[in-house]
N, C-alpha and C positions, 0 to 999 in steps of 0.2 A: 312465403311458400303457401300455395293454395291449400291443399289437403295433405297433411303429413301422414305417411303410412305408419300405422301402429303395429308393433309386433303382437300377433295374436297368441303367442305361446308364453306360458308362465314357467319360469325356471326356479329351482331351488326350494320348492315347497310342493306339497301334494295339492292336487286340484280335484274338484268334483263339478257336477252340473254343467254350466255353460262352457267351462274350460276343459272339460273331459271330452276326449275325442275317440269315438268308435269303440273298439275292444268288446264288441257285442258278444262274440263267441266266448271270450274269457269270462265275461260277466255271467253268461248263462251257465258255464261250467261251475263257477263259484256258487251260483244259486242252486243248481242241481245237487252238488255235493253237500252244501249246507242243509238243504231240505231233507236229505237222506241221513243227516246226522254224522257224516264222515269227517274225520280230521283232514285238514288240507294244508299242504305246504306249498308255498309259491316261492320259487327261487329263480333268479337270473342274475345277470351282471348288474352292477350298480347303475343307478340313474335311468332305468328303463320304465319307471312308472308303477312299480309294484304297490307302493303305498297308496297312490292315487286310485289304482284299480280296486284295491281292497276297500278304501273309503267310499268309493262309488257304489260298490256292491253292498256295503252296509247301509248306505243311504237308500238304496232300492229295497233292501230287506226291511227297513224301518216302516215302509208303507204297508207291509204285511203284519197284521196285529199278532200273528203267531210267534213272531221273533222279537227278541230284544238283544242288544249287542253292547259290547264294550271294547275299547281299543287301548292297548297298553304299549307304549313306546319303550322297548327294552334298552334303547341307547341311553336313556336317562338313568337306568338302574346300575348301581355300582357295587351293591352288596346284597346278601340274602335278606338282611333286615329291611333294606330299602325296597326290595322286591315285595316282601310281605306287606309293607306299609302302602306302597303305591297300588298294588293289586287289590288290597282290601278297600282302599279309598275308592278305587274305580268301581268295584262291585257294590260298595255302599251307595255310591251315587246312582248306580243303576237301580238299586232297590228304591231309592227316593223317587225315581221316575214312575215306579209301579205302585207305591203305597205311601201311607202316612209316615211321618218322621218317627213316631213311636215304635214302629215295626222294625226299625234298624237293629235294636238290641236283641230281637228274637234270633238273629242270624249269627251273632258273635258270642263266643264263650270266653276264649282266651284273649281276644282283642277287646279293647275298650273304645267303642265308637264315641266320637265327639261330633256334635252337630254345630256347624258354623253358619252364621247368618251374615251376609254382606250388607253394606249400607243400602244397596239397591233391592234388598229383600230376597236375594238368591240364597238357597240353602245348599250346603255341601257337607260332606262327611270327611273327617280325618280320624285316624286311629292311634291309640297308644297301646304299647305292650312291652313286656319285659324283653329287653334286647340281649339277654344271655343266650348262649348256644341252645340250651334246652327250651327256652322261651320261644326262640325263633323257630326251632323244629316243630314245636306244638302249634304255633300260629301258622306256619307254612302248611301243615296238614289241614288245619281248619280252613284256611283261605282257598286251598285247592279244591275242597269239597263244596264251597259256596255256589259255584254255577249250577251244580246239580240240585242243591237245596232251593235255589231261586226258581229253577225250572219246575220242580215239583210243586212248590207253593203257589206259583202264579200260572201254572200250566202253559208255559211258553218255552220255546226253544231258545236257549242262551248261546249266543255266538261270541266267543272270546278271541280277539285278535292280539297276537304278540308280534308287533312289528320289530324288525331287526332281531329276530329270535336267536340268531347265532350268538348274541351277546350273553346268553345264559351260560355259555361255557366259561365265562370270566368269573362266575359266581362260585364255582367249585362246590365242595361239600357233598355229603352222601345223598342228599335229597335232590341234587341236581345232576 
């Protein structure tokens, strides 16, 4: 067969850049709301490209040095302790992009940050904390304040995306 036609569409995963198609008005809406510091909820039926839209918007925001962002997939989160852990790691890795490794400890009081080095030299953050109910509550409060602290320290707008946010209802507890 001379030239097989290739399906130009990607299914089952989020896409950006060359695979991202149109949505110019939606991207502008996200940029405008983000620039003005507004909270934004994006909702629609499943499989309509919300995650791709948000990831593309974050990629565009990354070009503007006034913004930094992090992305948290709530589908991976099954408990309050895991939320604290994953969110703290995500924000810790954001701090690593902005500053020296030593500065990580300045942001954590109840959480104990651990710096991990991969064989390829990549640096990442993991955290440890008391996984008791009072420890989780204390750490939850601390981690929820981190984006504001990062914004103040580095004079940047911090954009936090909670993908599949509806999953938070499965975590229960007074803080949720």
